[in-house]
N, C-alpha and C positions, 0 to 999 in steps of 0.2 A: 575406576580406570582413568589414565588422564592423558590426551594427547601429546607429545611431547614435539614431533619433527614431524614434517613433509616433507619429503625429494622427489623431484619431478625429473626426468629427463624426455624428453623427446613426445612430451603429453602436449597435443595443440601446440600453441603459442608458449608452453614453459620447453624449451628445450635444453635447459639447463638452469634447474632455479630451485630452491629450499628456504621452506618457511620452520625455524628452527626457534628453539625458547620458548615456545607455547606457553602463556600464562593463562588460567582459567578461563579467564574474559579477554580476549580479543579482537582486535577491529582492524579491519583491513580497506585503505583506502585506496584512491588511484582513478586516473581521466576514463571515460568511455573509451573502451575497446582495450584495456591495458589485461585483461584477464579474472576480474572477481568471478564473474558468474564461471570461468575453468576453474578457477581451484575450487569453488563448491563441488562441482561438477564431478572432481575427484571420488566422492563421498557418495555419490550417486552411482558412479561407472564401478564402484567397487562392489556394490550393494547389488547392481546387476548382473555383474560377473559369478556373484554366489548365488543369487535367486535361480541365475539360468546357468550362462556359460560365458567365455570370454567373445566366441561368436557374436552370442547376440547380443553385448554390450556393446562392440564395435557397429553392429550393423543399425542400432538403434540412432548410431550418433555419425553414420554414414561411411559406415566401413572402416577398416585400418586404413584407406588412405588420407581420410579425412580426419584421423585421430593422431596417428602421427604427425612430428612436427615437419612444416615446409621444408623439402629438401634434403631430408633424411629419411626417405622413404625404404629406402635400405639398411636402414638397424631397426632396434628395437624398442618399444615404450617400457619405460623402466621406473616402477612406483616403489617407493618405500616411506612405512609408515612404522614410527617409534610410538611406543607408549608404555607406560606404568600402569601396572596391575598387581593385583594381590594373588599370585601364587603359591598353593598351601603355606599361605600363613605369613608369605614373603612377599615384600612386595618389590618387584625385579621391573627392568628397563627392559621390553620384549622389540624385536625390531621383525617387522615383517616386510619380506622383498618379493616384487612381482614382475618377471620382466616377460613382455609379449613381443614375438614376432611372427614372422609370416615365412609359409614353407609349402612351395607349390600354390600359391595363391590360398592359402589357407590358414586363419590365424590360429596361433597355439601358445599353449604357458610355455615358453623355452626355459624358464626359471621359475619356482616359488619356494622361498627360504622361510621360515621361522627359529627366530635363535635368541638368547638370552644366556647372559652368565649366571654360572654358579655362586660367583660372592663378588666383591667389588674388583679385584684382582683377575688375570688371566682372559684368556681369549674366550668370545662368545660360544656357545655349543649350538648346533643344529639339531632341534626336535622335531624338524619336519623341511624336508629335501627333496624335491624333484625336479624332473625335467623334461619336457614332453610325454609326460602320463606316467612315466615310470619313475620311482623313488624310493625314501625309507622314510618311517614315524619309527620313535622311540615310545615305547609301550608302558615301560614301569617308571613315568616322569617322575613321582613322587619320591623316587629311590635316588635322584639326581642330586641331592642333598647331605647324602650318605656317603662320603668318599670313598667309604670300602666297599660299598656296592657296586657290581655291574649292572652298566645299563642295556637293556634289550632292545634290540634295533629288528624292527620288522620290515620288508621288503614289499613295496605295497604297487598296482598295477590299476591304473583308473581307467574307465571305462573310453575315454577318449582322451587327447592331449589337451583340447580347449575346456576342460574342467578344472576349476579348482582344488588340490588336496583338501582345503580345509573345508571344502562345502560339503564332505562325507565324516572327516575325521572331526571335524570340530563339533559333530553332533553326539560325542562321545566324552563324557567326563573325566576318562584317563588319559587323553590327548591333553591337558590341561591349558597350556597357551594356547593351543588351536582353539579348544572350546571359549574362552574368554574374547578372544579376539573375533569370531565367528561371534560373538551376541554382540560384540560392540558395533560391527558392522550392521545387523539387523537391527538396531535398538537407537543409531543416531538418526536423528530429524534434521532434513534440510527442506526447510520453512518457504515454503512459495505461496503466502497468503493471498488471498483476494476475496475482497471485503464481499464483493456480489456472488460469490459461492458460499458466503457463512449467511446471506441476508434470505429471508422469505421464507415458506414452511417447508418442513421436510417432513418425511416420514417418519412414524414413530418408530422406534427402534432401540438398537446399543450401542454405547459406544464409550470406550474410554479412556481414551485420547485423543487428542486432536488430530486431525490429516494434515495432510501438507498442505492443501490450501484451503483448511477452516471449514469446509464446507458441512461437517458435521457439528459445528458449535452449539446448537442447540441440543443433541443428543449426549453431549459432553457436558453439556451446565446442568442438565436434568440428572446425571449419572452421580455428578458432585453434591449437587443438592439433595439426592436421596442418600446417599452412601460415604460421604465426605463432608459433611454438614460445616464443620469445625473452618476446612479449610475453603468450603463455598463461603463461607462468612467473611472469614481473612481478605478473598478477594474483591467480594463487595467493598469491603472496608476502605481496600487501595483503592477502588476506583472512585469513592466518594472524595476522598481526599485529593485527586488527581482532573476530574472533568464535574466542574459547576454544575450544581443542581442535581444531582444522579444522585437517587436514594436506594434506588431496588432493579432487582433484575428476577425475570422468572419465566421459565419454562412450561410454556401452556399446551396443553394438548387439545388440540379442537374437536369438533364435533364427529367430524368427520377422519378423525386418526391419522392427523398431522400433529407437526409440533413447531412449535413459534417462538420466537424469543420475545418479550414485550420488557420494555425500561421504562424505569419510573422517573418522572421530575417530579423536585418537591414542589415547584410551582403549581403543578397542577393534579387535580383528584384521579385521573384515571391512566393509566399505563399509555405507552405509544408501542403497536408492532415495530419491527426493527426497519421496515420500508421508512420510517418517516425520521429515524436516529441517524443522526452523523456518520459520517464514514470511519472519524477519530476515533469515538468511543466506542462502535464495535471494535475496532480494529486493538484499541487499550485494552479491552475485556478480553479478546482472543488471547494476546500476549499472556496476559497474569493466569490464564486458563492453562498455556501453554507451559509456564515459570513454574503453576503449583501442581502438576500433576503429581498427582500421589506417588506415581513408579517414575519418577525422572529419566529422562533421557540421558545415557552420559554424555552426550553431547548434539547442541544446537547449533545448526547454521543458518544464520537469517541474514538475508538480503536487502538492504534500505529499509532498515524498520523504521524510518522518518516517516516513508511516505503515508499521506493521509493525516498526520499529526502535527498539532501545534507545536510549534517551535519551543517555545515555554515548556511543554514536556517532555522533551529531549534530555534533562539532567533526571529526571525520576525515570526515563523509560531505563538509562544508562546504569542507574541504580538500583533498579529491580533486577538488569540482566547481572551486577555484580552479586546483589545476594544470592542467587540460582546457584552463580560459580562457588560460593562461600560456603553452600550447602551442599558442596559434593559435584555439581553438575560442571561441564566446561560450555560456552560460549564461541563461536565464531561467527563475528557481523562483519558486514560491510556497510559503507554510509559514502554519502553524497554531503550531509549534513555536518556545517562548522560548528552549528549549536550542540549535536550529538558529541562532535570529538572534541568540544572543550570539556565534556562531562568523563574523559578519557585519562591515565596517565601515561607517562612514559612506555613505562616498559609493557603495555596494551596494546601498542601501534606498530602497524606494518603498512607500506606501500608500496605499489605496483610502478614500475618504470618499464615502456619496452622501448628499446633500444634494437636498432637492425632486423625490426619483425619480432623480437623474441622477449619475454618479460621477464624483468628480474624483479626480486624480492628485498627490499631493504626494511631494516628494523629502526625505529625513532632511537629507543637506545641504546642504538650503535654510532650514531650523529653526533658529535660533539657541540655543537651549535645549538640543535636543540637541547639537548642537557644543558646547555649554559642557558639559555633563554627560561626554559622550566625552572630550574633550581631559582631562577629569579623572581615565579611567580606567573610567568606568563601561563597563557591557555591553550591547546593544540589547536582547536580549531582557527583562532587567531592566529597564529603560525602557518597554519595552510592557508589562508587566504591573503596573507602578505609573502608566500612564493616559496617556504624556508623549505618547503619539501620538494626537492629538486626533481622535477621532469612529473611530477604529479599535482601541480598547479591547476586547481578548478577552471582558472581563467583562462 
């Protein structure tokens, strides 16, 4: 699965904006307050809508009036996601659109659509189309590719108009596009890593995937060591290449049933517990654990990955992200680091600009000046510092 575009209308500061032509590794820059965190929250909002309902997702963010764009309270919030996914053996460009409004002070799903084309030509066909809790779904989607077959339309009535149709239908494999999109929402990872959460001893237990804040890092390290030793050794080797003096990490079970990480420096005989290890060392290890997950997330969203890391590691970190993308994953990162930006390519960078209170999204590859400088061998971070990203100058 690959995310192709995000279109936002009346979602907080994004009154009418689109992030289009997303490569597998994308980087977003912009001054403070331009909407980088809000852009990442689109994924959290959709997950909350799916796991609970639209009302609860809105209440978590201050209710409808705090999510809809200022001055547009009488309009609807409109989100559109385009992604490529293999459906019945064929790669398809699928569009999911969600329109949320209010009726008598209560939020409702005014429209929910999932569509894609039979082939390269023709109009997209709606496989799911709901309005305020009522709608239809195609129940024999696999027959869509046989032009002489009649599609079966099944009318559906949801329990409440603030529930997403894909919440229920996405659980069934016969609703193929809905199932693929539901899996995508459930499995994308928005990182909010905190070194303080990752430090210290943890109760012994079991965890296969790194949590959002990284608090279960020792448990995941133990899982990789015991169940995926080759991957764990690959992570250690990459740590040795990037952290001076580093030689080893082990997850140690204490006598009182807790788990701690111990880091080995080649200059010392005994390992250190993580209390005495630098923030940057722990964060690099956490990123490598996340990037080398045996069951990788289809999409990773990472805000300001440069925090706590030495500037000289930015090129290596960007390369790790790109390798993850080349293995089939996808990464959307935001940054304030010119060093990290120097490691990016022209087609990977987008920047946000706030005008008249609302955010615009620009793509670096659409700017002829940036294209010319990059063709002459300049670097993206240097151009950013020199003010060539109009409206996004960090100064």
